[in-house]
C-alpha positions in Angstrom: -18.4 19.2 2.2 -15.1 17.6 3.2 -15.7 18.6 6.9 -19.2 17.1 6.8 -17.9 13.8 5.6 -14.6 13.3 7.4 -12.4 11.1 5.5 -11.6 8.5 8.2 -9.6 6.6 5.6 -6.9 9.2 4.8 -7.9 12.1 6.8 -5.5 15.1 7.1 -6.6 17.0 10.1 -6.8 20.9 10.0 -3.9 21.3 12.4 -1.8 18.9 10.4 -2.7 20.6 7.2 -1.8 24.0 8.5 1.5 22.5 9.6 2.3 21.0 6.2 1.4 24.1 4.3 3.6 26.2 6.7 6.7 24.1 6.3 9.5 25.6 4.3 12.3 23.3 3.4 13.3 19.8 4.7 11.5 18.7 7.9 12.1 14.9 8.1 11.2 14.2 11.7 7.8 16.1 11.8 6.9 14.3 8.5 8.1 11.0 10.0 5.7 11.6 12.9 2.8 12.6 10.7 3.3 9.5 8.6 3.2 7.2 11.6 0.2 9.1 13.1 -1.6 8.6 9.7 -1.0 4.9 9.7 -2.0 4.3 13.2 -5.2 6.4 13.0 -6.3 5.4 9.4 -9.2 2.9 9.8 -8.9 1.7 6.2 -5.2 0.7 6.6 -5.9 -1.0 10.0 -9.0 -2.9 8.7 -7.2 -4.0 5.5 -4.1 -5.2 7.4 -6.2 -7.1 9.9 -7.8 -8.9 7.0 -4.4 -9.6 5.3 -2.8 -11.2 8.3 -5.9 -12.8 9.9 -5.1 -16.4 8.8 -1.4 -16.0 8.3 0.6 -18.0 10.8 4.1 -18.0 9.3 6.3 -15.1 9.9 7.7 -15.4 6.3 4.2 -15.1 4.8 3.4 -12.1 6.9 6.5 -10.4 5.8 5.8 -11.3 2.1 2.3 -9.9 2.0 3.0 -6.8 4.1 6.1 -6.0 1.9 3.9 -6.2 -1.3 1.4 -3.9 0.4 4.2 -1.5 1.4 5.8 -1.5 -2.1 2.4 -0.6 -3.7 1.6 2.0 -1.2 5.1 3.6 -1.3 5.1 3.8 -5.2 1.8 5.6 -5.6 2.5 7.8 -2.6 5.7 9.2 -4.1 4.8 9.2 -7.7 1.3 10.6 -7.2 2.7 13.7 -5.3 5.8 14.2 -7.4 3.9 13.7 -10.7 1.0 15.9 -9.6 -1.6 13.1 -10.0 -5.1 14.2 -9.0 -8.1 11.9 -8.6 -11.4 12.2 -6.7 -10.7 11.8 -3.0 -14.0 10.3 -2.4 -13.8 7.7 -5.2 -10.4 6.5 -4.3 -11.3 6.2 -0.7 -14.4 4.2 -1.8 -12.1 1.9 -3.6 -10.0 1.5 -0.5 -13.1 0.5 1.4 -13.7 -2.0 -1.3 -10.3 -3.5 -0.6 -11.3 -4.1 2.9 -14.6 -5.9 1.7 -12.6 -7.9 -0.8 -10.1 -9.2 1.7 -12.7 -10.1 4.3 -14.8 -11.8 1.7 -11.8 -13.8 0.6 -11.0 -14.8 4.2 -14.5 -16.2 4.4 -13.8 -18.4 1.3 -16.4 -16.5 -0.7 -14.5 -16.5 -4.0 -13.8 -20.2 -3.8 -17.4 -21.0 -3.1 -18.6 -18.7 -6.0 -15.9 -19.2 -8.6 -13.9 -22.2 -7.5 -10.9 -20.1 -6.8 -9.7 -16.5 -6.3 -7.1 -14.1 -7.7 -3.5 -14.6 -6.4 -3.7 -12.7 -3.1 -0.1 -11.5 -3.5 -1.2 -9.6 -6.7 -4.3 -8.4 -5.0 -2.5 -7.1 -1.9 0.0 -5.3 -4.2 -2.8 -3.8 -6.3 -4.7 -2.6 -3.3 -1.5 -1.1 -1.9 -1.4 1.1 -5.0 -4.8 2.4 -4.3 -4.0 3.1 -0.7 -0.9 5.0 -1.6 -2.8 7.0 -4.3 -5.5 7.8 -1.7 -2.9 9.5 0.6 -1.1 11.2 -2.3 -4.4 12.7 -3.3 -4.8 14.2 0.1 -1.3 15.5 0.3 -1.7 16.8 -3.3 -4.5 19.1 -2.1 -2.1 20.8 0.3 0.4 23.6 -0.7 3.6 21.7 0.1 6.8 23.7 -0.5 8.9 22.3 -3.3 12.0 22.9 -1.3 12.8 19.6 0.5 9.6 18.1 -1.0 11.3 14.7 -1.9 13.0 14.3 1.5 9.7 15.2 3.4 7.7 12.6 1.3 10.3 9.9 2.0 10.2 10.8 5.6 6.5 10.7 5.6 6.4 7.3 3.9 8.9 5.9 6.3 6.7 7.1 9.1 3.8 5.3 7.6 5.8 2.1 7.5 6.9 2.5 11.1 3.2 3.0 12.1 2.3 -0.1 10.1 4.9 -2.2 11.9 3.5 -1.0 15.2 -0.1 -1.8 14.3 1.0 -5.2 12.9 2.9 -6.1 16.1 -0.3 -5.5 18.1 -2.6 -7.2 15.7 -0.5 -10.4 15.2 0.1 -10.6 19.0 -3.6 -10.4 19.7 -4.4 -12.9 16.9 -1.9 -15.4 18.2 -3.6 -15.2 21.6 -7.0 -15.5 20.0 -6.1 -18.6 18.1 -5.6 -20.6 21.3 -9.3 -20.3 21.8 -11.2 -23.5 20.8 -13.9 -21.3 19.3 -11.5 -19.3 17.2 -12.9 -20.6 13.8 -16.4 -19.6 14.8 -15.3 -16.3 16.1 -13.2 -15.7 13.0 -16.2 -16.0 10.8 -18.1 -13.3 12.7 -15.0 -11.1 12.9 -14.6 -11.1 9.1 -18.3 -10.3 8.6 -17.7 -7.3 10.8 -14.6 -6.3 8.9 -16.7 -6.6 5.7 -19.4 -4.4 7.2 -16.7 -1.9 8.1 -15.6 -1.7 4.5 -19.1 -1.3 3.3 -19.5 1.6 5.7 -16.4 3.3 4.2 -17.7 2.7 0.7 -21.0 4.2 1.6 -19.6 7.2 3.4 -17.3 8.1 0.6 -19.7 7.5 -2.3 -22.3 9.7 -0.5 -19.6 12.4 -0.1 -18.9 12.2 -3.9 -22.5 12.5 -5.0 -23.3 15.3 -2.5 -20.1 17.1 -3.7 -21.4 16.8 -7.3 -24.8 18.0 -6.4 -23.5 21.1 -4.5 
């Protein structure tokens, strides 16, 4: 069932899974690479980060929001694996898709229009970071990782994730800064966030479908 509904959010490929399960002892550099690869190829991460930095212009604000996301992501990644926390992969990935929808809707001013305000986005970004980390921890938890060197390998993987995140952000922020010079940026931004929201709904639908089909199997 997992192969029929590939988890584009936190997928662990068969080759990577075989590598992880074959590792015995500390292997910091391979896990560093796997972490960076996961971040760069994880559509949920990329979509969410685009939403987070879309309207941020000050470097200080970008660092603040990304640091909060990183803190949440790192906490649940490490604790989830070390404490042997197990949740439904499909449901947690559906929640991650919801984080993309939430941020795009907030960018469109949806919460202000409906409720006259919104949740402090710093708290929301930290909270969704917790879900993102738990999603990855759930995937890693399903693999037979050797206890010897586990903590070092997890820390290396997490550092790799953050390196990949920095690389993605550098590209995204650079492209956004160029885009903002366009006189039609505000109009284009509306359509871009609608597309981002639709991408989040696709992730939600994909993973909920996988969850219900798994239960019916």
